[in-house]
C-alpha positions, 0 to 999 in steps of 0.5 A: 530492454525498453519493455523491460523496464517498462513492466518492472516500473509496474511492478515497482507502481502496484506495490508502492499503491498498496504500501501508502495505502496501508500506513496510516491506520487506527481502531474501534472503540471495543479495542480499548479497556472497558470504561476509558474514553476513547475518540473514533473517528473514519478518514480518507487516505490518500498518499504518495510513495516513492520506491527508492530503488527504481526512483519511482514515485506514485500517488494512491487512494483514496483509501478509507481507515476507522480510528480509536484513541484511547483518551486516558492511556493515549493508546492508537489501536485499529484497521484498514479495508482498501480494494484492491490495487490494479494499475497499467504503464502504457508506452507509446499509448499501448499497454504494456503490463497491468498487474494487480495486488492485494495488501493483506494485514498480518497483525492489528495496527498500534501507535501512541498520541500525544494526547497534549501535541496531537502528534501520532506514531503508528505502525502497521504490519501486512503482506503484499500479494501480487495477484496478477500481472498480464501483458497488455497485449492489443486485441488482434483485428476482428474477427481473430479471437483475443490471444488468451492472457497469461498469468506472469506471477502465478497465483501465490506472489506474496513479500516473503515477510512482512512489511512493517511500516512507521509513519509519524505526524501531527493530527488535525481533529478539525481537518486534513492530517499528513503523516510521513515514513521510511519502510523497507520491502523485502524480496517476493517469493512464489511469482513464478517466471517474474520473481528473479525480476521483481527482486532485483528491482523493488527490494530494499530500504529508503522508501519514504511516503507522505500521507495525507487523511481527510474527513470520509 
């Protein structure tokens, strides 16, 4: 039972780390009407997410987002570039499961900025792919060969529908900015033997995040 709980915590942590890095984005000047004045910027992002169902908190980053604000309309658009996320949960100094996940956008990020107050509201929509999940088995003593790895989730583990995250906060153009929001995680599909286990422990509403962005 203890091994099962630790393994589920790994899945939650990997999902959390990809979510928090994907919630704050903006876009290039070319995304706005020709002739409009655009404020462009590039930030690194460090964020903390809490998965309510598993009572798990994790900090992830840095990620990188590039942004643009149409100063004529206050419209915000953009995209984000993130590496895959790998996380290992250890028990008594021995790794149990190592998982890798990726965040894949399903549509451009959109939002608004109140030019007078610099309050930002932005929505990002994406799927989470759990690319792999391997039992973290210690290598046997030499000369025995390592045991073959078995990917517990197969090659198609993904959220059944896109995740939509709306964040808000006040932008600080000369320093770091903090944004907060609440999001819902849908069920996962095509995760092999882990599908039922993942869906018993991760999906649900009320997950929270706090993101801090600073100059890259």
